[in-house]
TITOR-701979 format. One line per 5 residues: number of its first residue (from 0); their letters; for each residue z, x, y of N, C-alpha, C. Coordinates in nm, 3 decimals. Each point is the difference from the previous one (the first is absolute). Layout:
<sites>
NUM) a) Z,X,Y,Z,X,Y,Z,X,Y | ...
</sites>
This chain:
<sites>
0) mpims) 0.966,-0.499,0.291,-0.040,0.066,0.169,0.029,0.159,0.000 | -0.102,0.064,0.061,0.029,0.140,0.036,0.095,0.019,0.067 | 0.100,0.155,-0.001,0.078,0.009,0.110,-0.069,0.115,0.095 | 0.006,0.029,0.113,-0.019,0.162,0.061,0.104,0.040,0.045 | 0.016,0.118,-0.032,0.139,0.105,0.000,0.008,0.010,0.125
5) sddfs) 0.169,0.013,0.067,-0.035,0.000,0.160,0.024,0.175,0.009 | 0.008,0.080,-0.112,0.005,0.131,0.035,-0.112,0.071,0.000 | -0.100,-0.062,-0.081,-0.151,0.082,0.017,-0.092,-0.074,-0.010 | -0.026,-0.158,0.020,-0.024,-0.101,-0.002,-0.127,-0.017,-0.108 | 0.069,0.106,-0.147,-0.073,-0.076,-0.096,0.004,-0.098,-0.046
10) ihade) -0.062,-0.067,-0.112,-0.023,-0.132,-0.048,0.069,-0.028,-0.149 | 0.072,-0.063,0.006,0.093,-0.010,-0.127,-0.020,-0.148,-0.095 | 0.005,-0.027,-0.096,0.043,-0.077,-0.089,0.121,-0.072,0.001 | 0.039,-0.135,0.013,0.115,-0.071,0.019,0.111,0.091,-0.049 | 0.014,0.000,-0.108,0.090,0.054,-0.100,-0.023,0.134,0.010
15) cdsvg) -0.023,0.078,0.049,-0.002,0.167,0.008,0.115,0.060,0.073 | 0.063,0.087,-0.092,0.139,0.069,0.018,-0.030,0.098,0.137 | -0.166,0.068,0.024,0.019,0.091,0.074,-0.024,-0.061,0.179 | 0.007,-0.114,-0.004,-0.028,-0.049,0.132,0.078,0.037,0.087 | 0.125,-0.030,-0.039,0.114,0.022,0.089,-0.024,-0.138,0.105
20) ggmsi) 0.026,0.063,0.109,-0.001,-0.127,0.115,-0.149,-0.033,0.040 | -0.014,-0.057,0.033,-0.130,-0.085,0.016,-0.020,-0.170,0.011 | -0.107,-0.046,0.067,-0.033,-0.109,0.041,-0.128,-0.040,-0.079 | 0.009,-0.126,-0.048,-0.078,-0.082,-0.075,-0.169,-0.019,0.051 | -0.117,0.030,-0.026,-0.075,-0.048,0.056,-0.087,-0.108,-0.079
25) sdlpd) -0.110,-0.087,0.086,-0.063,-0.103,-0.070,-0.135,0.018,-0.004 | -0.059,0.127,0.008,-0.131,0.108,-0.056,0.031,0.113,0.006 | -0.084,0.047,-0.118,-0.019,0.171,0.027,-0.089,0.050,0.113 | 0.047,0.102,0.062,-0.075,0.076,0.116,-0.186,-0.032,-0.045 | -0.080,0.017,0.092,-0.106,-0.038,-0.040,-0.069,0.170,-0.061
30) evtsi) 0.089,0.127,0.032,-0.042,0.127,-0.028,0.006,0.022,-0.167 | 0.081,-0.159,-0.089,0.033,0.008,-0.099,-0.129,-0.095,-0.081 | -0.089,0.083,-0.021,-0.136,-0.039,-0.119,0.017,-0.026,-0.116 | 0.076,0.082,-0.073,0.023,-0.017,-0.149,0.132,0.059,-0.059 | 0.041,-0.038,-0.094,0.153,0.059,-0.038,0.039,0.118,0.010
35) ddldc) -0.119,0.097,-0.060,0.047,0.143,0.036,0.000,0.035,0.155 | 0.045,-0.069,0.100,0.038,0.047,0.114,0.105,-0.026,0.038 | 0.059,-0.064,-0.136,0.152,-0.050,0.071,0.092,0.144,-0.107 | 0.064,0.097,0.055,0.025,0.083,-0.014,0.145,-0.019,-0.138 | 0.094,-0.063,0.015,0.101,-0.033,-0.071,-0.041,-0.037,-0.167
40) ecwse) 0.090,0.074,-0.031,0.038,-0.063,-0.154,-0.001,-0.143,-0.041 | 0.068,-0.053,0.075,0.024,-0.146,0.003,-0.103,-0.091,-0.028 | -0.126,0.022,0.018,-0.122,-0.031,0.005,-0.075,0.013,-0.151 | 0.045,0.109,-0.092,-0.044,0.023,-0.059,-0.049,-0.120,-0.137 | 0.095,-0.113,0.026,-0.032,-0.101,-0.080,-0.085,-0.122,0.021
45) fesle) -0.055,0.015,0.133,-0.107,-0.042,0.030,-0.161,0.053,-0.038 | -0.075,-0.061,-0.013,-0.142,0.047,-0.051,-0.111,0.005,0.125 | 0.052,-0.099,0.117,-0.110,-0.034,0.108,0.069,-0.064,0.097 | -0.030,0.021,0.119,0.067,-0.066,0.119,-0.021,-0.181,-0.014 | -0.079,-0.008,-0.086,-0.007,-0.149,-0.014,0.167,-0.095,-0.083
50) die) 0.020,0.089,-0.118,0.121,0.010,-0.035,0.160,-0.013,0.092 | -0.033,0.054,0.117,0.100,0.032,0.099,0.023,-0.141,0.044 | -0.120,-0.061,0.052,0.023,-0.128,0.081,0.008,-0.110,-0.016
</sites>
């Protein structure tokens, strides 16, 4: 399940060390249309958005 950082509202994977404080979200925001829209390195292990959900 993705986590939204409370610091800058960026989206991170569950096991990301960079997220700090945040809250779990059930769905990715509508603005995220490809894996390239997710900036953090924690998404590098995923090949596409379908792998996340």
